[in-house]
N, C-alpha and C positions, 0 to 999 in steps of 0.2 A: 216236752221232753227233748225235742230236737232243736229248739230255738237257738241256743248258744252255738251248737255245732253248725247250723245253717249260717248264722251270722259270720262265723269264722271262715267257713268255706267260701262264702260269697266274696270275701275280700281276696281270696286266692285264685278264683276262677272268674271267667268272663260273663257268666249269665246269672240271672236273678233266682230262678227257682230250680234247684237240682231235681226235685221230685216231678217237675213238669218240663223237662228238657225238650226243647223243640229244635235244637240245632241238629245237624246231621249226626248220625250215630257215632262216627269216629271222634267227634268233638265232645260228646257227652258221656261216653262210656268211662273213661279214666276218672273224671271228677266224681261220677256217681260211685265208682268202685272205692274211691277214697272216702266218700261219704259213708258207704256201707262199712268200711273198715273202722272208721272213727265211731260210728254209731254203735258198733258192737263193743268197742273198747270203753266208750265214755257214757253209755246209758245202760239201763237194765232191760232194754227192749229185746224181745225175741227176734229171731231172724225173720219170721213172718211179719212182725210189726215193722221192722226196718224196711223190708221189701214193699209192704203196703204204702208206707210213707213216701218212699222214693220211687214212685211211678208204678206201683202195682207189680213189682217184681216178685218172683217166687223165692221161698227160703233157699232153694238150691242155687239160684242166681246170686243171692246175697252171700252164701257160703263160698261160691266160686270167686266172687269179688274179693272177699277177705283173704282167701288163700293166694289169689293173684297178687294182691298188694304186699302180702307178707313175703312172697317170693321175690318181688321187685325190690323190696327193702333189703333183702339179703344180697341180691345180685347187682343192684345199681346204686352206686354212691350218690348220684344226683337225686334219685327217688328217696333214698334214706334221708338226705339233707332236707328235701322238701317236706317230708313227713314230720321231721323234727321241728321245722319252722312252723308248720301248721299246728302241731301239738303245743308248742310254746305260745302261739297266738291264742289258741283255744283256752289254755290254762290262764293266761293273762286276762282274756275277756271274761272268763268265768269269775275270776277273783275280783275284778272291777265291778262286775254286776252284783256280786254278793256284798261287797263293801257299800254299794249304793243302797241296797236293801236295808242294811243295818243302820244307816243314818236317818 
């Protein structure tokens, strides 16, 4: 369920496993919040399922992450641009993957 999302996010951030981030907190929070935001938008997963997948976070933490990213999209042009780029990369990756399955 999260494979395409993980593949897309790994290309945009420095570390391999968002769900097992071992970097210092300040380096892993923002990418994980973006992962929560996209997981909610692009999958049918519940907030609890998203939190479990990305490091055992509670549904409340996932909800906070989603709200935080939404606020940043509204208030920060650079975050809005980054989110659009990630979304385009996700859609492109998903399209290529489905084309390969059809062949």
